[in-house]
N, C-alpha and C positions, 0 to 999 in steps of 0.2 A: 504493500500500500504506500509506504513512504517512498520507495523507489519510483513508483509510478508518478507520484506528485513531483519528485525531483526531475524526472524525465519530461513531464509536461511543462514544468516551469522553464527548463533550459530550452525546450523547443519553442515556447512562446517568446523567450528573450531573443533567440536567434532569428525568429520570424520578424520581430520588431526591427532588429538591426538590418536585416535584408530588405525589408520594406522601406526603411528610411534611406538605405543606400540606393534603392531603385527610384524612389519618388523625389528625394531632395538632393540636388547636386551639391549644395553647401554642406550637407551632412556627410557626403562622400569624403571630403578632405579630412574631416575630423576622424572618421573611421580608419582611413588609410594611412594617416600620418603615424610614424612610430611614436609610442608614448614614452620611451626611455632609451637611453644609450646603453649598449651592452658594456659590462665592466671589462676593463683591460687587465689581464693577468700579467704580472711581471715575471719574466722568465729568469 
């Protein structure tokens, strides 16, 4: 039961992101821009 709720919630969240990406060109830049820089490991 809990797993089903989690799966439905994630599916709805991804559906919202995909629909914003398709409908709003301004939302595409926010979704596609990297949110952070990867850390640089010193060798």
